[in-house]
C-alpha positions in Angstrom: 106.2 84.5 128.9 103.9 82.2 131.1 101.3 85.3 130.6 102.7 85.4 126.9 102.4 81.8 126.7 99.0 80.9 128.1 97.1 84.0 126.2 98.5 82.7 122.6 97.1 79.5 123.6 93.8 80.9 125.1 93.2 83.0 122.5 93.8 80.2 120.1 91.4 77.6 121.1 89.2 80.8 120.7 90.0 80.7 116.9 90.0 77.3 116.4 86.6 76.7 117.9 85.0 79.6 116.3 84.6 76.9 113.3 82.4 74.9 114.2 79.6 78.5 115.4 77.2 79.6 113.1 77.3 83.7 112.5 73.5 83.5 112.6 74.6 82.4 116.5 77.7 84.9 117.4 78.1 88.0 115.8 81.2 87.9 113.7 82.0 84.3 114.2 82.9 84.3 110.6 85.8 87.1 111.1 87.8 84.7 113.5 88.4 81.6 111.3 90.9 84.0 109.3 93.4 84.1 112.5 93.7 80.2 111.8 96.7 80.6 110.3 98.1 83.7 112.2 97.1 81.1 115.5 99.2 78.2 114.1 102.2 80.2 113.1 102.2 81.4 116.2 102.2 78.2 117.7 104.8 76.8 116.0 107.3 79.7 116.5 106.0 79.8 120.6 107.2 76.1 120.8 110.3 76.1 119.1 111.7 78.5 120.7 111.0 76.8 123.9 111.5 73.6 123.5 115.0 75.1 122.3 115.3 76.7 126.3 114.0 73.2 127.7 110.8 75.0 129.1 108.5 73.1 130.4 105.8 75.4 128.7 106.7 74.5 124.9 103.9 71.7 126.0 101.1 74.4 125.4 102.3 75.4 122.3 102.4 71.7 121.2 98.9 71.1 123.0 97.3 73.9 119.8 99.5 72.2 116.8 98.2 69.0 117.8 94.3 70.7 118.2 94.9 72.5 115.0 96.3 70.0 112.8 93.2 69.6 110.6 93.8 73.1 109.8 97.0 71.8 108.6 95.6 69.2 106.1 93.2 71.2 105.1 96.0 74.2 104.2 98.2 71.8 101.9 98.5 68.8 100.3 101.2 66.4 99.4 99.1 64.4 97.0 101.3 62.7 93.8 99.7 64.2 90.1 97.4 61.6 89.4 96.1 63.8 85.7 95.3 59.9 83.2 93.4 59.0 86.3 89.9 57.7 84.5 86.1 58.3 85.8 84.0 60.8 85.6 85.3 64.3 85.8 84.1 67.4 86.3 84.7 71.0 85.9 84.0 74.1 88.1 85.0 77.9 86.5 83.8 81.0 87.9 83.8 82.7 85.1 83.5 86.0 85.9 81.5 87.0 82.8 83.8 85.6 81.3 85.4 88.5 80.5 83.2 90.1 78.1 84.4 93.6 78.4 87.8 92.4 77.3 87.4 90.4 74.4 90.2 88.6 72.5 92.8 91.2 70.8 93.3 88.9 67.5 91.7 85.8 65.7 94.3 83.8 66.7 94.1 84.8 70.5 92.3 81.9 72.3 89.1 82.6 74.2 87.8 81.4 77.4 84.9 79.3 75.1 87.9 77.4 73.2 89.5 76.6 76.6 86.5 75.1 78.3 85.3 73.3 75.1 88.9 71.5 74.8 89.1 70.9 78.5 88.1 67.1 78.9 85.2 67.5 81.5 82.5 64.9 81.5 80.1 67.7 83.6 80.7 71.7 84.0 79.6 74.1 85.9 79.9 77.5 85.5 79.1 80.6 88.2 78.7 84.1 86.4 77.7 83.2 83.3 77.3 85.3 81.0 74.3 84.2 77.7 73.7 87.3 75.2 71.3 86.0 72.2 71.7 89.1 69.9 74.7 88.5 69.3 75.4 85.4 67.9 80.0 85.1 69.1 79.0 85.8 72.7 76.5 82.9 73.0 77.7 81.3 75.6 75.0 78.5 75.3 75.7 77.8 72.4 79.6 77.8 72.4 80.2 75.0 75.2 77.2 72.8 74.5 79.0 72.4 71.3 76.1 73.1 69.4 73.5 71.3 71.6 76.0 68.3 71.5 75.8 68.4 75.0 73.1 68.4 77.4 72.8 71.5 79.7 70.6 73.5 81.8 70.9 77.2 82.4 68.8 78.8 85.0 69.1 83.1 84.8 69.8 85.0 88.1 68.7 89.0 86.3 68.0 89.8 83.0 66.5 88.7 80.3 66.0 85.1 79.5 65.5 85.6 76.0 68.6 88.6 75.5 70.9 89.3 77.7 71.2 87.5 81.3 73.2 86.3 83.9 73.9 82.8 85.9 74.4 79.5 86.3 74.6 76.8 84.3 75.6 73.2 84.2 76.8 71.1 80.8 76.8 67.1 81.0 78.1 65.0 78.2 75.2 62.3 80.2 71.6 63.0 80.2 70.2 65.3 82.3 66.9 63.5 83.6 66.0 66.0 86.6 66.9 69.8 87.3 65.7 71.8 90.2 66.8 75.7 92.0 68.1 75.3 95.7 67.8 78.8 96.4 68.2 82.1 93.8 68.9 85.5 95.7 67.8 87.2 92.3 71.0 89.4 92.2 74.5 87.7 91.6 73.8 84.1 93.8 72.2 80.9 93.8 72.3 77.3 93.8 71.0 74.9 91.0 70.9 71.1 90.7 70.9 68.4 88.0 70.1 64.4 88.4 73.0 63.2 85.7 73.0 59.3 84.3 76.1 58.1 84.4 75.5 54.2 83.3 73.8 52.7 85.8 74.1 55.3 88.3 72.8 58.8 88.3 74.5 61.5 90.0 72.7 64.8 91.5 74.8 67.6 90.7 75.2 70.5 92.6 76.4 74.3 91.1 76.8 76.2 93.9 77.9 80.4 94.3 76.8 81.9 97.8 76.8 85.1 99.0 80.1 87.2 98.1 83.1 88.2 100.8 82.4 91.7 99.0 86.5 91.9 99.5 87.3 95.2 96.8 90.8 93.1 96.1 91.8 96.2 94.2 91.8 98.5 97.9 94.5 95.9 98.8 96.8 97.0 96.3 99.0 100.1 98.1 99.3 100.8 102.5 96.9 103.9 101.8 93.9 102.6 99.9 93.6 99.5 102.8 94.0 102.0 105.6 90.9 103.1 104.3 89.1 100.6 103.2 89.2 98.1 106.1 86.9 98.9 108.8 84.3 98.9 106.1 85.6 95.7 104.6 85.3 94.0 108.6 81.6 95.0 108.0 80.9 93.5 105.0 82.9 90.4 105.6 80.5 90.2 108.5 77.6 90.5 106.3 79.0 88.4 103.8 79.1 85.4 106.3 76.2 85.4 107.9 74.1 85.5 104.7 76.1 82.4 103.7 75.1 81.1 106.6 72.2 81.4 106.1 72.0 80.0 102.3 74.3 77.0 103.5 71.0 75.8 105.8 68.7 75.3 102.7 71.1 73.8 101.1 72.2 71.7 103.9 68.6 71.0 103.9 68.9 69.9 100.1 71.4 68.0 99.3 70.7 66.0 102.9 67.9 64.5 101.5 68.9 64.0 98.4 68.1 60.5 96.7 71.7 59.8 94.9 75.1 60.4 95.8 76.3 64.6 95.1 78.5 66.2 93.9 78.6 69.4 95.1 81.2 72.2 93.6 81.1 75.9 93.0 82.4 79.7 94.3 81.6 79.2 97.9 83.0 82.2 98.9 84.2 80.5 102.0 87.8 80.0 103.4 89.0 76.2 104.7 88.6 77.4 108.3 84.8 79.0 108.3 81.9 77.6 109.6 80.4 76.5 106.6 83.3 74.1 104.9 83.4 72.6 108.2 79.3 72.1 107.9 79.8 70.8 104.4 82.6 68.3 105.6 80.5 66.8 108.5 78.1 64.3 105.5 80.5 65.7 102.2 84.3 64.6 101.3 86.6 67.5 99.9 88.1 66.2 96.6 90.9 68.7 97.4 91.9 67.0 101.0 92.0 63.5 99.5 93.6 64.5 95.6 94.8 67.7 95.8 98.0 69.1 95.3 100.5 72.2 97.0 98.2 75.2 98.2 95.5 75.0 95.9 94.5 78.3 95.7 92.0 79.7 93.8 91.4 83.2 94.1 93.0 85.2 90.6 94.1 88.7 92.4 95.7 90.6 94.9 94.6 88.3 97.5 96.2 85.6 95.9 95.7 83.0 99.1 92.7 82.2 99.2 90.5 78.9 98.4 86.8 79.8 97.8 85.9 77.5 95.2 85.2 74.1 96.4 84.2 70.6 95.2 82.5 68.4 97.9 81.5 64.8 97.2 79.3 62.3 99.0 81.7 59.6 100.8 80.5 56.8 98.4 81.9 58.7 95.5 86.5 58.5 95.7 88.4 61.8 93.9 91.7 60.7 92.1 92.8 63.6 91.2 92.3 67.6 91.7 93.8 70.3 90.3 93.3 74.0 90.3 94.0 75.3 87.0 96.4 78.3 88.2 97.6 78.5 84.7 93.8 79.9 83.4 93.5 83.6 84.0 90.2 84.8 81.9 88.7 85.6 85.5 89.1 85.6 88.8 89.1 83.2 90.0 91.0 80.1 88.7 89.1 76.8 87.9 88.9 73.4 89.6 88.5 69.9 88.5 87.8 66.6 90.3 88.1 62.8 89.3 85.8 60.4 90.8 85.1 57.1 90.7 83.3 54.6 92.9 81.9 51.2 93.0 80.1 50.1 89.7 81.2 52.8 88.1 80.4 52.7 84.0 81.1 55.4 81.6 
């Protein structure tokens, strides 16, 4: 028992410490954080077993649980619902190309466009935005800007900007006074920003889509298919975490030099136990942690236990409410929304 307790103790510390190591520094460091939940469960089980037996060894798993307490806080939250909160309402959504390959089956069928237009968010950021200027009922910019009623910025990542393209967009009911590109992979990932005037203040909004986790969710639908691809998946996970670390270097430098408070949101493809998540948490606050409820899972596929869509903000911005719209299933991601306020806030 001493050997098992000591082994679990050492391995748990290694797993916990891996979140502070960039995949650029240590190969495959980006994979170890996936073991954090297992380490917490193993130590909880070991502690209760040893405590019931009145063994002094119970101190070691208890110490691990104390060290890993931060991981528990970013896994589950108990904040009360506050859907009537007044403040700046923001929404982030990986729209999965608006599910354009599977359009509604009838006129009475709701669409992702109607859902997005009905949301009361003041600012909406969308990843995997599909724009089609050639077909009127697929003109996403027209629909989501409400025929120009809302201000917006759109950056295509690939395709023909004047015909069909794929990219990222920010919509705002407030004036956009500046906009730009943080990075552009010319494929499917990127980051853009917009400086938005809210009353007497200006807030910088980031729409971020980091490199994919490269998990083929369908491959895990049964044991045989999962067995065939698990080695390949591990390699893809490693390459994805390395790419995201490189993108984080660019992003971190950009938002650190912002002249305004920032709200950074999007599909980060990073679980809460990752190095990128902890790097963001050093200077920004996560809205889910301060105002969320439940697990907040955002992935709408068989690997449903992933929370990879996030909303971060400067400490001067206080989150009053956070919600994962798990009832919205148009995409392989669920939308996430938050409400912020700050000293002197004026809508």
